[in-house]
C-alpha positions as MATLAB code, in Angstrom:
seq = 'XXXXXXXXXXXXXXXXXXXXXXXXXXXXXXXXXXXXXXXXXXXXXXXXXXXXXXXXXXXXXXXXXXXXXXXXXXXXXXXXXXXXXXXXXXXXXXXXXXXXXXXXXXXXXXXXXXXXXXXXXXXXXXXXXXXXXXXXXXXXXXXXXXXXXXXXXXXXXXXXXXXXXXXXXXXXXXXXXXXXXXXXXXXXXXXXXXXXXXXXXXXXXXXXXXXXXXXXXXXXXXXXXXXXXXXXXXXXXXXXXXXXXXXXXXXXXXXXXXXXXXXXXXXXXXXXXXXXXXXXXXXXXXXXXXXXXXXXXXXXXXXXXXXXXXXXXXXXXXXXXXXXXXXXXXXXXXXXXXXXXXXXXXXXXXXXXXXXXXXXXXXXXXXXXXXXXXXXXXXXXXXXXXXXXXXXXXXXXXXXXXXXXXXXXXXXXXXXXXXXXXXXXXXXXXXXXXXXXXXXXXXXXXXXXXXXXXXXXXXXXXXXXXXXXXXXXXXXXXXXXXXXXXXXXXXXXXXXXXXXXXXXXXXXXXXXXXXXXXXXXXXXXXXXXXXXXXXXXXXXXXXXXXXXXXXXXXXXXXXXXXXXXXXXXXXXXXXXXXXXXXXXXXXXXXXXXXXXXXXXXXXXXXXXXXXXXXXXXXXXXXXXXXXXXXXXXXXXXXXXXXXXXXXXXXXXXXXXXXXXXXXXXXXXXXXXXXXXXXXXXXXXXXXXXXXXXXXXXXXXXXXXXXXXXXXXXXXXXXXXXXXX';
ca = [
     -22.659    4.991   16.529;
     -23.161    2.011   18.827;
     -22.305   -1.479   17.576;
     -25.977   -2.404   17.584;
     -26.722    0.454   15.192;
     -23.894   -0.369   12.718;
     -25.898   -1.157    9.609;
     -23.086   -2.847    7.662;
     -21.161   -5.661    9.366;
     -17.847   -4.534    7.806;
     -18.062   -0.942    9.007;
     -14.750    0.068   10.653;
     -14.679    0.671   14.386;
     -15.941    4.133   15.192;
     -14.048    6.505   17.516;
     -16.528    5.665   20.288;
     -15.998    1.951   19.734;
     -12.211    2.331   19.923;
     -12.605    4.273   23.162;
     -14.917    1.614   24.609;
     -12.743   -1.301   23.533;
      -9.542    0.230   24.912;
     -11.279    0.975   28.201;
     -12.391   -2.669   28.414;
      -8.798   -3.792   27.823;
      -7.524   -1.511   30.597;
     -10.143   -2.837   33.028;
      -9.242   -6.409   32.176;
      -5.526   -5.721   32.618;
      -6.065   -4.108   36.008;
      -8.114   -7.035   37.339;
      -6.758  -10.121   35.578;
      -3.040   -9.514   34.837;
       0.240   -8.320   36.327;
       0.751   -5.738   33.598;
       1.322   -2.269   35.100;
       1.362    0.052   32.075;
       0.619   -0.385   28.379;
       0.576    1.419   25.090;
      -1.952    0.550   22.418;
      -0.539   -0.150   18.979;
      -3.664   -1.292   17.117;
      -7.397   -1.529   17.691;
      -9.579   -2.428   14.727;
     -12.556   -4.440   13.524;
     -12.292   -8.227   13.571;
     -14.571   -8.984   10.631;
     -17.374  -11.522   10.953;
     -17.349  -14.722    8.863;
     -17.735  -14.225    5.124;
     -20.921  -16.271    4.801;
     -22.545  -14.365    7.649;
     -21.780  -11.050    5.956;
     -23.159  -12.212    2.611;
     -26.296  -13.567    4.257;
     -26.793  -10.249    6.041;
     -26.503   -8.385    2.733;
     -28.672  -10.848    0.812;
     -25.891  -11.844   -1.605;
     -26.151  -15.469   -2.834;
     -23.209  -17.877   -2.564;
     -23.722  -19.441   -6.013;
     -25.327  -18.575   -9.376;
     -29.086  -18.857   -9.251;
     -29.098  -19.672   -5.542;
     -31.083  -17.863   -2.921;
     -29.166  -15.973   -0.231;
     -28.604  -17.906    2.966;
     -30.751  -17.013    5.951;
     -29.209  -14.239    8.075;
     -27.519  -15.289   11.314;
     -26.712  -13.185   14.379;
     -23.468  -11.229   13.953;
     -21.453  -10.273   17.009;
     -19.409   -7.101   16.676;
     -15.757   -7.918   17.460;
     -12.540   -5.974   17.823;
      -8.866   -6.914   17.874;
      -6.081   -4.993   19.607;
      -2.328   -5.255   20.026;
      -0.737   -3.746   23.111;
       2.745   -3.527   24.590;
       3.705   -3.884   28.259;
       5.777   -0.753   28.895;
       7.540   -2.245   31.904;
       8.611   -5.650   30.588;
       8.413   -5.092   26.829;
       5.978   -7.958   26.278;
       3.370   -7.806   23.517;
      -0.215   -9.052   23.734;
      -3.025   -9.694   21.282;
      -6.544   -9.073   22.564;
      -9.888  -10.135   21.077;
     -13.026   -8.394   22.299;
     -16.726   -8.763   21.569;
     -19.613   -6.379   22.119;
     -22.071   -8.097   24.420;
     -24.935   -6.671   26.424;
     -24.077   -3.092   25.450;
     -20.423   -3.234   26.463;
     -17.083   -4.507   25.198;
     -15.733   -7.624   26.867;
     -12.331   -9.298   26.520;
     -12.619  -12.774   25.016;
      -8.927  -13.648   24.755;
      -5.733  -12.038   26.053;
      -2.749  -13.771   24.451;
       0.937  -13.189   25.091;
       2.871  -13.052   21.817;
       5.941  -15.215   21.621;
       9.308  -13.497   21.983;
      10.367  -11.770   18.786;
       6.861  -10.986   17.538;
       6.354   -7.238   17.385;
       3.179   -5.329   16.486;
       3.558   -2.626   13.857;
       5.526    0.549   14.582;
       3.149    3.321   15.586;
       3.138    6.922   14.367;
       3.889    8.046   17.906;
       6.952    5.806   18.092;
       8.246    7.249   14.832;
       7.843   10.744   16.249;
       9.377    9.852   19.599;
      12.491    8.575   17.824;
      13.491   12.133   16.928;
      13.013   13.339   20.499;
      15.122   10.462   21.826;
      18.112   11.102   19.581;
      18.028   14.875   20.081;
      18.580   14.305   23.796;
      21.374   11.765   23.420;
      24.857   13.136   24.302;
      26.687   11.035   21.714;
      24.320   12.064   18.912;
      24.644   15.712   19.916;
      28.457   15.443   19.842;
      28.554   13.642   16.500;
      26.307   16.285   14.976;
      28.345   19.134   16.464;
      31.519   17.628   15.013;
      30.144   18.220   11.504;
      28.671   21.646   12.202;
      25.070   20.754   13.128;
      23.525   22.131   16.320;
      21.040   20.082   18.410;
      18.024   22.046   17.186;
      19.084   21.405   13.571;
      19.093   17.611   14.024;
      16.288   15.891   12.145;
      15.874   12.148   12.487;
      13.464    9.797   10.770;
      12.516    6.621   12.540;
      12.728    3.563   10.288;
      11.997   -0.070   10.874;
      15.311   -1.779   11.466;
      14.556   -4.684    9.197;
      17.025   -7.417   10.041;
      19.905   -7.272   12.534;
      20.820  -10.400   14.478;
      23.254   -8.513   16.714;
      20.361   -7.289   18.861;
      18.117   -9.440   21.078;
      14.697  -10.372   19.701;
      12.997   -8.941   22.764;
      13.968   -5.328   22.035;
      11.594   -3.073   20.109;
      13.947   -1.316   17.721;
      14.038    1.458   15.168;
      16.915    2.851   13.174;
      17.186    6.622   13.057;
      18.351    8.173    9.782;
      19.733   11.677   10.212;
      19.430   14.931    8.305;
      20.140   18.544    9.125;
      17.483   21.216    8.821;
      18.901   24.710    8.671;
      15.609   26.609    8.736;
      12.075   25.770    9.832;
      10.711   24.568    6.465;
      14.007   23.731    4.816;
      14.002   20.511    2.761;
      16.183   18.542    5.141;
      16.648   15.700    2.640;
      19.116   17.991    0.876;
      21.337   17.744    3.971;
      21.875   14.056    4.817;
      24.195   13.265    7.708;
      26.807   10.543    7.903;
      25.651    8.340   10.798;
      22.671    6.183   11.800;
      21.382    5.371   15.296;
      19.626    2.316   16.676;
      16.898    3.225   19.161;
      14.887    1.155   21.654;
      11.302    2.426   21.392;
      10.232    0.988   24.757;
      13.129    2.217   26.917;
      13.416    5.356   24.756;
      17.201    5.128   24.567;
      19.855    5.242   21.852;
      21.513    1.821   21.892;
      24.077    2.161   19.151;
      25.479    4.561   16.532;
      27.094    3.424   13.293;
      28.633    4.772   10.090;
      28.260    3.467    6.559;
      31.365    2.783    4.507;
      31.917    4.776    1.337;
      33.151    4.050   -2.174;
      36.563    5.209   -3.291;
      37.857    5.319   -6.858;
      40.163    2.501   -7.948;
      41.500    1.182  -11.285;
      38.746   -1.454  -11.203;
      35.932    0.946  -10.395;
      34.460    2.078   -7.071;
      35.944    0.211   -4.090;
      34.299   -0.027   -0.667;
      36.285    1.617    2.146;
      35.340   -1.142    4.646;
      36.711   -4.700    4.396;
      33.209   -6.177    4.053;
      29.549   -5.243    3.660;
      28.826   -7.309    6.786;
      28.003   -5.528   10.035;
      30.909   -5.244   12.501;
      30.471   -6.443   16.103;
      28.587   -4.002   18.311;
      31.669   -3.433   20.457;
      33.834   -2.489   17.453;
      34.835    1.092   16.646;
      32.166    1.780   14.046;
      33.872    4.720   12.334;
      37.185    2.866   12.197;
      35.445   -0.120   10.598;
      33.894    2.159    7.947;
      37.479    3.326    7.256;
      36.618    6.866    6.282;
      36.531   10.299    7.854;
      33.548   12.305    8.960;
      31.593   14.083    6.216;
      29.664   17.287    6.974;
      26.180   17.494    5.466;
      25.929   19.354    2.139;
      24.657   22.899    2.581;
      23.016   23.833   -0.761;
      19.248   24.126   -0.500;
      16.905   22.110   -2.718;
      13.522   23.337   -1.542;
      10.058   22.411   -2.813;
       7.991   25.221   -1.269;
       7.623   28.097   -3.764;
       8.337   30.882   -1.274;
      11.567   29.186   -0.212;
      12.596   28.414   -3.786;
      12.223   32.116   -4.548;
      14.913   32.859   -1.958;
      17.244   29.874   -2.467;
      17.201   29.490   -6.267;
      18.560   32.136   -8.581;
      15.927   33.666  -10.877;
      13.207   31.284   -9.658;
       9.719   32.151  -10.893;
       6.501   30.148  -10.992;
       5.038   29.597  -14.448;
       2.470   32.225  -15.347;
       1.055   30.609  -18.509;
      -1.068   27.938  -16.803;
      -4.696   28.989  -17.124;
      -7.472   27.681  -14.848;
      -9.068   24.320  -15.609;
     -12.291   23.722  -13.686;
     -14.284   20.521  -13.267;
     -18.002   21.132  -12.817;
     -21.079   18.946  -12.349;
     -23.960   21.441  -12.388;
     -26.553   18.738  -11.651;
     -24.524   17.076   -8.901;
     -22.825   13.700   -8.681;
     -24.132   10.411  -10.063;
     -23.215    8.275   -7.063;
     -25.251    7.594   -3.956;
     -23.747    6.925   -0.548;
     -25.610    5.203    2.270;
     -23.383    5.092    5.302;
     -20.207    3.469    3.977;
     -21.863    1.704    1.038;
     -21.793    3.345   -2.384;
     -23.850    2.821   -5.544;
     -22.823    4.080   -8.989;
     -23.575    2.944  -12.544;
     -24.704   -0.581  -11.533;
     -21.818   -0.986   -9.069;
     -22.380   -1.337   -5.345;
     -19.689   -1.870   -2.713;
     -18.583   -1.118    0.833;
     -15.766    1.271    1.722;
     -13.712    0.325    4.754;
     -10.603    1.596    6.495;
      -8.105    0.248    9.005;
      -4.698    1.183   10.370;
      -2.820   -1.346    8.250;
      -4.328   -1.471    4.770;
      -5.935    1.928    4.897;
      -8.618    1.823    2.226;
     -10.291   -1.571    1.697;
     -13.253   -2.272   -0.589;
     -15.575   -5.186   -0.046;
     -18.804   -6.889   -1.165;
     -18.394   -5.537   -4.704;
     -21.410   -6.380   -6.868;
     -22.732   -5.403  -10.304;
     -26.423   -5.054  -11.157;
     -26.707   -6.843  -14.509;
     -30.171   -5.821  -15.764;
     -31.789   -6.570  -12.437;
     -29.589   -9.478  -11.351;
     -27.169   -8.495   -8.584;
     -23.980  -10.384   -9.412;
     -21.109  -10.606   -6.913;
     -17.623   -9.901   -8.287;
     -15.113   -9.429   -5.426;
     -15.630  -10.027   -1.730;
     -12.668   -7.882   -0.650;
      -9.918   -5.923   -2.430;
      -7.007   -4.174   -0.717;
      -3.278   -3.603   -0.462;
      -2.152   -6.400    1.848;
       1.581   -5.658    1.993;
       4.442   -3.824    0.379;
       8.202   -3.740    0.813;
      10.866   -1.315   -0.418;
      14.244   -3.069   -0.713;
      17.250   -0.807   -1.255;
      20.208   -1.991   -3.309;
      23.221   -0.687   -1.345;
      24.804   -3.752    0.320;
      27.154   -1.960    2.733;
      26.162   -1.962    6.388;
      23.896   -0.473    7.666;
      22.145    0.327    4.349;
      21.310   -3.351    3.809;
      18.785   -3.049    6.648;
      16.714   -0.607    4.615;
      13.781   -2.571    3.276;
      10.734   -1.213    5.025;
       7.411   -3.044    4.894;
       5.344    0.109    4.576;
       2.070   -1.701    5.265;
       3.053   -4.408    7.759;
       5.586   -2.373    9.742;
       4.048    1.110    9.659;
       0.480    0.772    8.392;
      -0.877    2.568    5.333;
      -3.941    3.687    7.262;
      -1.877    5.207   10.041;
       0.077    7.126    7.392;
      -2.967    8.369    5.465;
      -3.198   12.088    4.662;
      -5.988   14.487    5.453;
      -6.892   15.524    1.903;
      -7.518   19.082    0.746;
     -10.456   20.039   -1.448;
      -9.300   21.453   -4.757;
      -5.744   20.121   -4.400;
      -5.721   16.352   -3.922;
      -9.151   15.856   -5.505;
     -10.876   18.095   -8.057;
     -14.566   18.550   -8.780;
     -17.492   17.648   -6.535;
     -15.965   15.577   -3.779;
     -17.281   13.497   -0.919;
     -14.898   12.578    1.867;
     -14.912    9.847    4.489;
     -12.789    9.861    7.652;
     -10.371    7.225    8.870;
      -9.577    6.342   12.454;
      -6.924    4.387   14.342;
      -5.861    4.115   17.983;
      -3.313    6.229   19.849;
      -0.935    4.865   22.493;
      -3.289    5.924   25.259;
      -6.253    4.093   23.718;
      -7.957    7.207   22.399;
      -9.079    7.368   18.756;
      -7.074    9.365   16.221;
      -9.411   10.604   13.501;
      -8.118   11.556   10.053;
     -10.715   13.828    8.526;
     -11.120   13.783    4.732;
      -9.063   10.604    4.561;
     -10.909    8.901    1.685;
     -11.866   10.869   -1.419;
     -14.803    9.886   -3.661;
     -15.435   11.608   -6.964;
     -16.216   11.114  -10.643;
     -13.877   11.781  -13.554;
     -14.172   11.958  -17.301;
     -11.825    9.263  -18.626;
     -11.802    9.837  -22.367;
     -13.792    7.768  -24.842;
     -15.661    4.683  -23.628;
     -16.431    3.428  -27.120;
     -16.769    4.876  -30.594;
     -17.612    3.745  -34.095;
     -18.107    5.566  -37.397;
     -19.705    4.112  -40.503;
     -17.290    5.448  -43.115;
     -19.721    4.953  -46.022;
     -21.507    7.959  -47.566;
     -24.388    8.945  -45.326;
     -23.087    6.677  -42.574;
     -23.579    7.627  -38.953;
     -21.243    7.533  -35.973;
     -21.600    7.217  -32.223;
     -19.164    8.428  -29.576;
     -19.720    7.659  -25.896;
     -17.602    9.320  -23.231;
     -16.213    7.167  -20.460;
     -16.772    8.127  -16.875;
     -15.216    6.513  -13.853;
     -15.819    6.554  -10.128;
     -12.620    7.069   -8.141;
     -12.187    6.102   -4.487;
      -8.761    7.217   -3.340;
      -6.371    7.601   -0.441;
      -2.953    9.266   -0.166;
      -0.315    7.959    2.243;
       2.996    9.532    3.206;
       5.725    7.214    4.497;
       6.438    8.401    7.031;
       3.891   11.157    7.652;
       2.866   14.461    9.079;
       1.951   13.195   12.508;
       0.563   14.716   15.654;
       0.828   12.813   18.893;
      -1.977   13.760   21.267;
      -0.210   12.024   24.154;
       2.955   14.118   23.803;
       3.295   16.987   26.239;
       3.867   19.502   23.472;
       1.335   19.089   20.668;
       3.170   19.869   17.469;
       3.454   18.746   13.881;
       6.706   17.060   12.967;
       7.689   16.484    9.376;
       9.075   13.012    8.796;
       7.890   12.724    5.223;
       9.442   10.579    2.529;
       7.531    8.654   -0.156;
       3.949    9.443   -1.080;
       1.625    6.758   -2.419;
      -1.669    7.604   -4.085;
      -4.087    4.688   -4.264;
      -6.940    5.102   -6.763;
      -9.599    2.403   -6.989;
     -11.478    3.169  -10.202;
     -14.773    1.695  -11.361;
     -15.849    1.885  -14.999;
     -19.155    1.675  -16.848;
     -18.027   -1.372  -18.850;
     -17.852   -3.543  -15.723;
     -14.085   -3.227  -15.230;
     -12.125   -2.125  -12.180;
      -8.680   -0.568  -12.090;
      -6.313   -0.126   -9.164;
      -3.848    2.623   -9.935;
      -0.920    3.265   -7.614;
       0.919    6.535   -8.089;
       4.307    7.094   -6.503;
       5.762   10.498   -5.717;
       7.521   12.213   -2.816;
      11.173   12.605   -1.888;
      13.931   10.100   -2.581;
      15.543    8.430    0.426;
      19.125    9.693    0.298;
      22.462    9.311    2.071;
      25.537   11.489    2.132;
      28.249   11.054   -0.485;
      31.842   12.198   -0.135;
      33.298   14.687   -2.581;
      33.730   12.948   -5.922;
      32.236    9.679   -4.694;
      30.425    7.477   -7.197;
      28.504    4.449   -5.967;
      27.582    1.403   -8.060;
      24.272    1.207   -6.184;
      22.864    4.699   -6.530;
      22.724    8.014   -8.367;
      24.370   11.239   -7.203;
      21.270   13.354   -7.771;
      22.907   16.495   -6.354;
      26.412   17.244   -5.047;
      27.118   14.939   -2.073;
      23.556   13.516   -2.193;
      23.261    9.831   -3.128;
      19.872    8.297   -3.957;
      20.133    4.517   -3.765;
      18.548    2.151   -6.262;
      15.430    0.529   -4.844;
      12.172   -1.210   -5.612;
       8.578   -0.686   -4.488;
       6.891   -4.094   -4.423;
       3.195   -4.360   -3.556;
       1.031   -7.363   -2.725;
      -2.596   -6.844   -3.779;
      -5.016   -9.170   -1.992;
      -7.992  -10.224   -4.097;
     -10.719  -12.235   -2.388;
     -12.869  -13.044   -5.427;
     -16.515  -14.047   -5.530;
     -17.285  -14.173   -9.233;
     -20.981  -15.078   -9.243;
     -20.423  -16.708   -5.865;
     -17.639  -17.677   -3.472;
     -16.641  -20.963   -5.179;
     -14.186  -19.998   -7.892;
     -11.243  -21.382   -9.860;
      -8.147  -19.742  -11.342;
      -7.354  -20.159  -15.032;
      -3.875  -19.457  -16.397;
      -3.649  -18.526  -20.073;
      -0.480  -18.601  -22.189;
      -0.442  -16.977  -25.638;
       2.003  -18.830  -27.894;
       2.817  -19.204  -31.598;
       1.085  -22.242  -33.058;
       3.517  -25.188  -33.163;
       2.924  -25.869  -36.873;
       5.752  -24.295  -38.926;
       5.373  -21.738  -41.711;
       4.577  -23.481  -44.982;
       2.775  -26.362  -43.306;
      -0.775  -27.301  -44.183;
      -1.889  -26.205  -40.714;
      -0.078  -22.831  -40.752;
       0.926  -22.025  -44.312;
       1.394  -18.234  -43.754;
       2.993  -18.723  -40.337;
       0.591  -16.309  -38.664;
      -1.215  -18.622  -36.236;
      -0.989  -18.254  -32.484;
      -3.089  -19.805  -29.752;
      -4.380  -19.134  -26.260;
      -4.017  -22.185  -24.039;
      -5.979  -22.334  -20.777;
      -4.870  -24.297  -17.727;
      -7.091  -24.573  -14.670;
      -4.845  -24.533  -11.598;
      -5.754  -27.436   -9.365;
      -3.845  -26.756   -6.152;
      -2.414  -23.812   -4.252;
       0.493  -22.384   -6.196;
       2.916  -19.538   -6.911;
       3.201  -18.548  -10.552;
       5.613  -16.559  -12.726;
       4.444  -13.780  -15.022;
       6.187  -15.222  -18.144;
       6.065  -12.104  -20.323;
       7.296  -14.104  -23.332;
       4.080  -16.135  -23.166;
       1.845  -13.086  -22.629;
       0.690  -14.975  -19.547;
      -2.485  -13.816  -17.904;
      -4.963  -15.106  -15.350;
      -8.691  -14.994  -14.765;
     -10.933  -16.038  -11.907;
     -13.899  -18.092  -13.101;
     -17.022  -19.695  -11.713;
     -17.443  -23.171  -13.283;
     -21.085  -23.239  -12.202;
     -22.084  -20.690  -14.842;
     -21.115  -20.477  -18.509;
     -21.435  -17.796  -21.140;
     -24.236  -18.370  -23.632;
     -21.952  -17.935  -26.665;
     -18.319  -18.674  -25.727;
     -19.422  -21.642  -23.571;
     -16.674  -20.640  -21.143;
     -17.076  -20.238  -17.425;
     -17.956  -16.678  -16.453;
     -14.922  -14.846  -15.164;
     -12.873  -11.765  -14.443;
      -9.372  -11.265  -15.820;
      -6.481  -10.107  -13.639;
      -4.299   -7.702  -15.625;
      -0.817   -7.101  -14.203;
       1.192   -6.625  -17.399;
       1.673   -2.905  -16.837;
       2.800   -3.445  -13.255;
       4.820   -6.655  -13.338;
       8.021   -6.586  -11.302;
      10.827   -9.030  -10.533;
      12.613   -9.061   -7.178;
      16.161   -7.940   -7.933;
      17.760   -8.992   -4.669;
      19.088  -12.490   -4.058;
      16.060  -14.661   -3.296;
      17.766  -16.287   -0.309;
      18.810  -12.921    1.124;
      17.195  -10.933    3.879;
      14.434   -9.488    1.711;
      13.578  -12.812    0.077;
      13.519  -14.573    3.431;
      11.170  -12.059    5.040;
       9.070  -11.076    2.008;
       8.376  -14.376    0.278;
       5.543  -12.799   -1.715;
       8.063  -10.786   -3.775;
       9.461  -13.899   -5.471;
       6.453  -14.672   -7.682;
       3.966  -12.618   -9.681;
       0.860  -14.430   -8.445;
      -0.004  -16.583   -5.466;
      -3.240  -18.479   -5.061;
      -4.421  -20.440   -2.037;
      -7.638  -21.448   -0.368;
      -9.070  -19.103    2.227;
      -9.420  -20.549    5.709;
     -11.380  -18.673    8.327;
     -10.780  -19.116   12.034;
     -11.475  -17.357   15.294;
      -9.241  -14.457   14.246;
     -10.508  -14.148   10.692;
      -9.237  -15.480    7.375;
      -5.845  -15.495    5.711;
      -4.803  -11.880    5.288;
      -1.142  -10.912    5.432;
       1.283  -12.369    2.846;
       4.370  -11.556    4.960;
       2.727  -12.508    8.244;
       0.598  -10.685   10.759;
       3.517   -9.397   12.838;
       6.208   -8.090   10.515;
       8.639   -5.810   12.421;
      12.007   -7.471   13.104;
      11.070  -10.845   11.661;
      14.096  -12.863   10.577;
      12.307  -15.312    8.295;
       8.866  -15.613    6.791;
       6.500  -16.655    9.605;
       4.221  -19.670    9.429;
       1.187  -17.475    8.722;
       2.489  -16.146    5.405;
       1.852  -16.854    1.753;
       4.872  -19.081    1.146;
       3.594  -21.560    3.698;
      -0.044  -21.265    2.676;
       0.671  -22.548   -0.821;
       2.777  -25.439    0.441;
      -0.240  -27.254    1.855;
      -1.210  -28.320   -1.670;
      -4.879  -27.690   -0.936;
      -7.354  -27.873   -3.788;
      -8.231  -24.472   -5.242;
     -10.593  -25.689   -7.953;
     -14.146  -24.506   -7.354;
     -13.216  -23.375   -3.858;
     -13.218  -20.188   -1.790;
      -9.853  -18.892   -3.016;
      -7.525  -15.950   -2.408;
      -5.270  -14.426   -5.053;
      -2.248  -12.267   -4.202;
      -0.831  -10.188   -7.066;
       2.763   -8.985   -6.823;
       3.303   -5.707   -8.672;
       5.697   -2.825   -8.436;
       8.407   -0.635   -9.909;
      12.195   -0.714   -9.927;
      13.517    2.771   -9.364;
      16.904    3.854  -10.674;
      16.783    7.477   -9.508;
      17.349   10.333  -11.962;
      18.389   13.910  -11.218;
      14.928   14.771  -12.575;
      13.453   12.927   -9.570;
      15.066   15.504   -7.273;
      14.109   17.249   -5.019;
      10.577   15.808   -5.397;
       9.815   12.975   -7.787;
       7.169   13.449  -10.496;
       4.391   10.884  -10.228;
       5.082    7.386  -11.529;
       2.158    5.049  -12.251;
       1.444    1.366  -12.063;
      -1.908   -0.163  -12.903;
      -3.735   -3.410  -12.158;
      -6.939   -4.276  -14.025;
      -9.916   -6.490  -13.296;
     -11.887   -7.001  -16.519;
     -14.956   -9.153  -17.240;
     -14.305  -12.142  -19.512;
     -17.396  -14.030  -20.644;
     -19.109  -12.513  -17.618;
     -21.597  -10.348  -19.516;
     -23.526  -11.366  -22.620;
     -21.973   -8.437  -24.523;
     -20.512   -4.984  -23.885;
     -22.411   -3.894  -20.746;
     -21.832   -0.222  -21.525;
     -23.896   -0.107  -24.730;
     -26.648    1.647  -22.768;
     -24.413    4.550  -21.693;
     -25.754    7.650  -23.484;
     -23.594    9.581  -25.900;
     -23.851   13.211  -24.860;
     -22.312   16.249  -26.499;
     -20.958   18.533  -23.793;
     -22.471   22.011  -24.387;
     -19.708   23.622  -22.308;
     -16.945   22.475  -24.673;
     -15.934   25.302  -27.012;
     -13.238   25.814  -29.672;
      -9.962   27.002  -28.182;
      -9.348   29.589  -30.879;
     -12.819   30.482  -32.122;
     -13.327   27.845  -34.843;
     -16.807   26.553  -35.676;
     -17.781   23.646  -33.383;
     -18.755   20.267  -34.850;
     -21.251   17.739  -33.556;
     -20.336   14.323  -32.131;
     -22.906   12.280  -34.030;
];
């Protein structure tokens, strides 16, 4: 599809567009710069201004207003590239003019700013370490041959011992004793630091261990601080070498049948089929979907992966905007072990790797059940070619229990039961991932899998939206000595330590509740101040809901003891009965999380967003788009929160009352691993809700028909009953 034919202005770059844009960058470099060789890290859509998009779609900016007149929209792209000779990084803005891509700006990033780590770099890390003589010797010393070395490239997080100019990864080692062996069962006892640009191992280090003492576990090293680079790393750790544990803990059934005594798959699970004999109830036009009064755009990029935008609801003929854009903007996974080098493990899975780049190709009948429609995702390879992930985004309908029900209990009374249906738009990401590097000489799949995240955006018939994040996958583990117990982890299997950690997400909500000028209301639920026995509260049962309209940009605590909650409102429109401004509530109670690290530590310094449950600021659009990334645009190897991050955005004290605002919700889980999470963790859920509050006149799902399913039958032959 050519840019001129792209019918929605927020459509992601197509494979052809990525090819054309990267070619334009190469031509520009050859003519205008001294750069000799580059690798592409990103290439994605630079979205047009918000008002231009809404005018194009005919969505009004305020209640009762007419849409603004459409204006010309220029298709733009943004790319990040790295100079392979000098290690410099550049940001490039391009526009599509006169049927070709042209470079508008070509900016050198300041020293220390690094674009995200690419899938190809993660894969190359294993090749680099397998060829390093020191790594080969260290592995051989504990009984691991070169072909059995498995290494996962990780962001290095924070390490001031290395120059800012280097593009670093840390390699975490495992042994794999057969082709499909679960290598996480065989952690090794050293970690390497790798330069991704020079493709060299720079440093190898060993973590200290915990020894028993009368006062509990005692660290073998004198300090958790990193030793100087020139120090003897093993001597500083003050412990001997530890060979990887050999017992297998496989997850593939055929391997479990050979490595586990008396293993047998359950044979009492009977088929459960999901059928829609008349087809699906949603309609897809390009990348825009319509279902049960909802209409929205489905986008994709390397960083966020799935992103939904221009979400509207048709309220009896009136198209009412709800959210301009909704996505995962950032996440970080801080680990609790303080001993070096474990303290460096706090990967920003979105900002450092990219959720889109880690997205899975989904399988019909496994990841999604029923009648499924898939959309692809695409990102750029090092050589500028597009990498297409087929079946990346899954769209389907689900039965979700009862939508509403009431029975008149009186004799002769009637009842009504209405089933709830939801539309699910989902994506699955594996950090890291099954990756294939087209630019590598040998095309092969390399397993560097760890945590899996399942993102389900769910739309309901009552006007509510739910974002469900499911967490599964394999625990990140390190080797434990015989009999070792650590205060910062669980020994999930002999000699296998799974460290305590958190998964903290930042959900970016760009609201447009009946228009783009909104306010944020904070509500605290508290006992009434009047004491029991008083004239005002004789029975002592009174409690109140107190609203506060936030006036300026702010960061707010969850305050569970106050049942605190928030809603986005539009003061320009009020409900006919409550007389309150129309709004949508933001429900985070089931997903609230508190950062457990020291707030002035490395994680708190780099991931400011983790310190508060909600952040709200005013959106400001510029030549490179609006405010997007709560931990900054360029995250790898940052040492403090950059200027373009949420902590600084709220410090400007800008008015957020009846303005174009952004809300960032901090949610997550704190994971104290259990043996039952090993070798693969059962799914854990967290849920964020967006629910109408004084937005509709009444329950908008009263017109959903109550239907008795003729395919439902008694399990054991009893006489069926009717619903109504």
